[in-house]
N, CA and C of each residue as an Amber inpcrd file, in Angstrom:
protein
   345
  31.8070000 272.4580000 258.9250000  30.5640000 272.1350000 258.2370000
  29.3680000 272.3590000 259.1510000  28.2490000 272.5960000 258.5210000
  26.9950000 272.8270000 259.2460000  25.9550000 271.8730000 258.6960000
  25.2160000 271.2710000 259.5910000  24.0920000 270.4370000 259.1910000
  22.7980000 271.1420000 259.6070000  21.7840000 271.0130000 258.7560000
  20.5120000 271.6920000 258.9930000  19.3810000 270.6830000 258.8770000
  18.4440000 270.7320000 259.8090000  17.3100000 269.8110000 259.7780000
  16.0300000 270.5550000 260.1320000  15.0130000 270.3860000 259.2700000
  13.7170000 271.0240000 259.4940000  12.7250000 270.0330000 260.1070000
  11.7360000 270.5760000 260.7960000  10.6310000 269.7580000 261.3140000
   9.4160000 270.6420000 261.4980000   8.2780000 270.0150000 261.6990000
   7.0740000 270.7640000 262.0160000   6.0440000 270.8620000 260.9160000
   6.3630000 270.3420000 259.7340000   5.3820000 270.4000000 258.6670000
   4.2090000 269.4720000 258.9140000   3.1920000 269.5820000 258.0540000
   2.0300000 268.7140000 258.1900000   0.8720000 269.2120000 257.3720000
  -0.2850000 268.6480000 257.6650000  -1.5250000 269.0050000 256.9720000
  -2.3680000 269.8690000 257.8990000  -2.8520000 270.9800000 257.3770000
  -3.6530000 271.8990000 258.1730000  -4.7310000 272.4960000 257.2900000
  -5.8480000 272.8490000 257.8920000  -6.9140000 273.4930000 257.1320000
  -6.6070000 274.9650000 256.9230000  -7.1650000 275.5290000 255.8840000
  -7.0030000 276.9550000 255.6170000  -7.4450000 277.7530000 256.8400000
  -6.6430000 278.7750000 257.1640000  -6.9030000 279.5780000 258.3550000
  -6.1830000 279.0880000 259.5880000  -5.6050000 277.9120000 259.5120000
  -4.9010000 277.3260000 260.6440000  -3.4650000 277.8180000 260.7610000
  -2.7520000 277.2250000 261.7130000  -1.3840000 277.6330000 262.0000000
  -0.4600000 276.4240000 262.0960000   0.8030000 276.6570000 261.7980000
   1.8660000 275.6730000 261.9910000   3.1170000 276.4150000 262.4110000
   3.9830000 275.7330000 263.1490000   5.2900000 276.2960000 263.4700000
   6.3620000 275.3360000 263.0070000   7.2170000 275.8230000 262.1240000
   8.3390000 275.0440000 261.6330000   9.5770000 275.3560000 262.4650000
  10.3980000 274.3350000 262.6530000  11.6640000 274.4970000 263.3710000
  12.8150000 274.0950000 262.4680000  13.9210000 274.7780000 262.6500000
  15.1380000 274.4810000 261.8900000  16.2890000 274.4330000 262.8850000
  16.9080000 273.2760000 263.0130000  18.0210000 273.1090000 263.9510000
  19.3160000 272.9700000 263.1770000  20.2740000 273.8160000 263.5060000
  21.5980000 273.7520000 262.8920000  22.5780000 273.1200000 263.8720000
  23.4840000 272.3250000 263.3550000  24.5020000 271.7050000 264.1930000
  25.8440000 271.7710000 263.4640000  26.9080000 271.5380000 264.2130000
  28.2450000 271.6480000 263.6360000  28.8460000 273.0040000 263.9800000
  29.4140000 273.6830000 263.0100000  30.0730000 274.9690000 263.2400000
  29.0600000 276.1080000 263.2360000  28.1770000 276.1070000 264.2300000
  27.1260000 277.1200000 264.2510000  27.6710000 278.5070000 264.5200000
  28.8920000 278.6050000 265.0500000  29.4790000 279.9240000 265.2780000
  29.7110000 280.6630000 263.9640000  29.7380000 279.9270000 262.8610000
  29.9650000 280.5490000 261.5600000  28.6710000 281.0600000 260.9210000
  27.5370000 280.7570000 261.5230000  26.2470000 281.1200000 260.9330000
  25.8740000 282.5470000 261.3130000  25.6040000 283.3500000 260.3110000
  25.1460000 284.7220000 260.5450000  23.7650000 284.9900000 259.9630000
  23.2820000 284.0630000 259.1470000  21.9730000 284.2430000 258.5470000
  21.2860000 282.8870000 258.4230000  19.9920000 282.8660000 258.6960000
  19.1590000 281.6820000 258.5010000  17.8970000 282.1190000 257.7740000
  17.3710000 281.2530000 256.9550000  16.2230000 281.6390000 256.1370000
  15.3410000 280.4400000 255.8330000  14.1170000 280.7440000 255.5160000
  13.1690000 279.7500000 255.0260000  12.8330000 280.0690000 253.5700000
  12.9020000 279.0530000 252.7460000  12.4370000 279.1190000 251.3780000
  11.3370000 278.0710000 251.2160000  10.6030000 278.1560000 250.1210000
   9.6030000 277.1340000 249.8370000   9.5380000 276.8850000 248.3470000
   9.1080000 275.6830000 248.0050000   8.9390000 275.3350000 246.6030000
   7.6490000 274.5490000 246.4470000   6.7360000 275.1110000 245.6930000
   5.4670000 274.4560000 245.3920000   5.6260000 273.6370000 244.1070000
   4.7930000 272.6320000 243.9100000   4.8990000 271.8040000 242.7000000
   4.8320000 272.6460000 241.4330000   5.7920000 272.4370000 240.5600000
   5.8190000 273.1460000 239.2870000   6.2780000 274.5840000 239.3700000
   6.7100000 275.0150000 240.5590000   7.1380000 276.4090000 240.7100000
   8.5870000 276.4630000 241.1700000   9.1840000 277.6460000 241.0220000
  10.5470000 277.8390000 241.4600000  10.6030000 278.0290000 242.9660000
  11.7630000 277.6880000 243.5460000  11.9490000 277.9160000 244.9740000
  11.9730000 279.4150000 245.2210000  11.3140000 279.8570000 246.3050000
  11.2370000 281.2760000 246.6050000  11.5390000 281.5320000 248.0780000
  12.0790000 282.7140000 248.3210000  12.3580000 283.1220000 249.6890000
  11.0540000 283.3980000 250.4200000  10.9630000 282.9050000 251.6460000
   9.8150000 283.1860000 252.5020000  10.1920000 284.2290000 253.5430000
  11.2700000 283.9750000 254.2880000  11.6990000 284.8820000 255.3470000
  13.1580000 284.6210000 255.6590000  13.8280000 285.6670000 256.1490000
  15.2430000 285.5610000 256.4680000  15.5150000 286.3360000 257.7510000
  16.4400000 285.8300000 258.5550000  16.8110000 286.4950000 259.7990000
  18.3290000 286.4500000 259.9500000  18.8830000 287.5720000 260.4300000
  20.3210000 287.6530000 260.6350000  20.6540000 287.4980000 262.1160000
  21.9360000 287.3560000 262.3900000  22.3750000 287.2140000 263.7830000
  21.9890000 288.4380000 264.6080000  21.9430000 289.5980000 263.9470000
  21.5750000 290.8350000 264.6480000  20.0820000 290.9020000 264.9480000
  19.3200000 290.0060000 264.3330000  17.8840000 289.9880000 264.5670000
  17.0570000 290.6570000 263.4910000  17.7080000 291.2290000 262.4960000
  16.9410000 291.8620000 261.4230000  16.2590000 290.7940000 260.5720000
  15.0720000 291.1060000 260.0960000  14.2700000 290.1470000 259.3460000
  13.7580000 290.7540000 258.0430000  13.4150000 289.8700000 257.1280000
  12.8310000 290.2850000 255.8620000  11.8580000 289.1980000 255.4430000
  10.7280000 289.6290000 254.8440000   9.6890000 288.6820000 254.4510000
   9.2840000 288.8750000 253.0030000   8.8400000 287.7900000 252.3980000
   8.2190000 287.8900000 251.0880000   6.8750000 288.5890000 251.2530000
   6.4780000 289.3580000 250.2570000   5.2170000 290.0950000 250.3350000
   4.0430000 289.1540000 250.5990000   4.0970000 287.9460000 250.0450000
   2.9750000 287.0190000 250.1480000   2.7160000 286.5380000 251.5730000
   3.7100000 286.6810000 252.4530000   3.5430000 286.1590000 253.8200000
   3.6010000 287.2420000 254.8840000   3.8450000 288.4770000 254.4910000
   3.9370000 289.5640000 255.4700000   2.6450000 289.6680000 256.2770000
   2.8100000 289.7930000 257.5840000   1.6500000 289.9050000 258.4520000
   1.0730000 288.5740000 258.8770000   1.4990000 287.4860000 258.2440000
   0.9810000 286.1560000 258.5920000   2.0710000 285.2510000 259.1680000
   3.2850000 285.3790000 258.6600000   4.4030000 284.5400000 259.0900000
   5.3750000 285.3630000 259.9220000   6.0110000 284.7070000 260.8840000
   7.0310000 285.3460000 261.7060000   8.2320000 284.4230000 261.8390000
   9.4000000 284.9530000 261.4860000  10.6360000 284.1980000 261.6530000
  11.3240000 284.6540000 262.9320000  11.8990000 283.7290000 263.6610000
  12.6220000 284.0620000 264.8780000  13.7420000 283.0510000 265.0590000
  14.6550000 283.3480000 265.9900000  15.6880000 282.3650000 266.3060000
  15.9710000 282.4110000 267.7980000  16.8840000 281.5480000 268.2210000
  17.1550000 281.4240000 269.6530000  18.2710000 282.3500000 270.0990000
  18.7310000 283.2170000 269.2050000  19.7910000 284.1510000 269.5590000
  21.1800000 283.6120000 269.2900000  21.3180000 282.3180000 269.3280000
  22.6280000 281.7090000 269.1040000  22.7710000 281.1680000 267.6980000
  21.7640000 281.4260000 266.8530000  21.7400000 280.9080000 265.4790000
  21.8740000 279.3880000 265.4840000  21.3000000 278.7660000 266.4860000
  21.2450000 277.3110000 266.5510000  19.9090000 276.7920000 266.0430000
  18.8560000 277.5340000 266.3500000  17.5150000 277.1330000 265.9500000
  16.7620000 278.3290000 265.4070000  16.1030000 278.1380000 264.2930000
  15.2340000 279.1590000 263.7170000  13.8220000 278.5930000 263.6230000
  12.8580000 279.4740000 263.7930000  11.4600000 279.0740000 263.7540000
  10.7250000 279.8820000 262.6880000   9.6830000 279.2850000 262.1650000
   8.7800000 280.0040000 261.2700000   7.3600000 279.7580000 261.7720000
   6.7860000 280.7710000 262.3980000   5.4050000 280.6920000 262.8460000
   4.5170000 281.1170000 261.6900000   3.6460000 280.2280000 261.2700000
   2.7910000 280.4910000 260.1200000   1.3370000 280.5140000 260.5700000
   0.7080000 281.6690000 260.4520000  -0.6960000 281.8420000 260.8340000
  -1.5340000 282.1670000 259.6040000  -2.8340000 282.0110000 259.7450000
  -3.7690000 282.3200000 258.6470000  -3.3220000 281.6550000 257.3540000
  -3.0080000 280.3950000 257.4360000  -2.4840000 279.6830000 256.2720000
  -3.5170000 279.5950000 255.1540000  -3.0070000 279.6390000 253.9290000
  -3.8340000 279.5850000 252.7330000  -3.4220000 278.3760000 251.8900000
  -4.3160000 277.8800000 251.0490000  -3.9310000 276.7550000 250.1770000
  -2.6890000 277.0590000 249.3420000  -2.5080000 278.3020000 248.9610000
  -1.3310000 278.6540000 248.1550000  -0.0260000 278.6360000 248.9460000
  -0.1020000 278.4290000 250.2490000   1.1060000 278.2500000 251.0500000
   1.6230000 276.8100000 250.9880000   0.8560000 275.9300000 250.3630000
   1.2680000 274.5380000 250.2350000   2.5770000 274.4380000 249.4550000
   3.5580000 273.7980000 250.0640000   4.8840000 273.7020000 249.4560000
   5.7850000 272.8580000 250.3590000   6.9520000 272.5260000 249.8420000
   8.0180000 272.0010000 250.6860000   8.8080000 273.2030000 251.1910000
   8.9730000 273.2790000 252.4950000   9.6750000 274.3940000 253.1080000
  11.0900000 273.9500000 253.4840000  12.0600000 274.7340000 253.0300000
  13.4650000 274.4400000 253.2610000  14.1100000 275.5040000 254.1400000
  14.9690000 275.0540000 255.0420000  15.7400000 275.9710000 255.8630000
  17.1650000 276.0300000 255.3370000  17.6910000 277.2420000 255.2460000
  19.0650000 277.4370000 254.8260000  19.8160000 278.2320000 255.8770000
  21.1270000 278.0420000 255.9340000  21.9530000 278.7550000 256.9050000
  23.3330000 278.9720000 256.3160000  24.0120000 280.0160000 256.8190000
  25.3630000 280.2550000 256.3370000  25.9660000 281.5020000 256.9280000
  27.2420000 281.7510000 256.6300000  27.9320000 282.9250000 257.1540000
  27.4830000 284.2320000 256.4960000  27.3130000 284.2140000 255.1920000
  26.8230000 285.3800000 254.4520000  25.6840000 284.9180000 253.5540000
  25.9690000 284.0280000 252.6520000  24.9220000 283.3950000 251.8480000
  24.4050000 282.1690000 252.5660000  23.4610000 281.4830000 251.9210000
  22.8590000 280.2820000 252.5030000  23.5730000 279.0700000 251.9150000
  24.6540000 278.6730000 252.5820000  25.4920000 277.6230000 252.0500000
  25.0010000 276.2190000 252.3850000  24.2170000 276.1190000 253.4450000
  23.8200000 274.8130000 253.9590000  22.2970000 274.7230000 254.0000000
  21.7740000 273.5840000 253.5540000  20.3320000 273.4080000 253.4230000
  19.8900000 272.0940000 254.0470000  18.6580000 272.1120000 254.5470000
  18.0480000 270.8880000 255.0330000  17.3270000 270.1730000 253.9010000
  16.6890000 269.0680000 254.2550000  15.9990000 268.2380000 253.2640000
  14.5840000 268.7240000 252.9800000  14.0780000 269.6120000 253.8170000
  12.7450000 270.1590000 253.5960000  11.6740000 269.4570000 254.4090000
  10.5940000 270.1810000 254.6370000   9.4440000 269.6200000 255.3420000
   8.1770000 270.0510000 254.5910000   7.2710000 269.1120000 254.3810000
   6.0800000 269.3820000 253.5790000   5.0180000 270.0870000 254.4100000
   4.4840000 271.1550000 253.8530000   3.3310000 271.8500000 254.4320000
   2.2010000 271.7860000 253.4170000   1.0640000 271.2460000 253.8420000
  -0.0990000 271.1440000 252.9730000  -1.2700000 271.8290000 253.6430000
  -1.8710000 272.7910000 252.9360000  -3.0040000 273.5410000 253.4650000
  -4.2260000 273.1890000 252.6300000  -5.2190000 272.6080000 253.2730000
  -6.4330000 272.2090000 252.5610000  -7.4700000 273.3280000 252.6170000
  -8.2610000 273.3990000 251.5580000  -9.2790000 274.4670000 251.4920000
 -10.5970000 274.0050000 252.0980000
């Protein structure tokens, strides 16, 4: 089993930055992919960014050029550096991890961007 825990959310003004962290514990050797999703009030959960063990990344169009996903190489910790934040980035951000799909999820961390 794998446990996932997010941290780093908070309140920030538009144009500001935040860095989210996602720590995985347990059978981390089984993790080959980690990702960040977000869910805004009244909206569906959406993919923000994903990173594989090989280091390949993919981003949602809405965050390209502003957000950067990275990990520690051991798939133990993943980060989401968020710059130039906009009010529409306000959401609960969830970290997922797994061998192929995202089987394990954290409880989420709230990000609020004020205008």
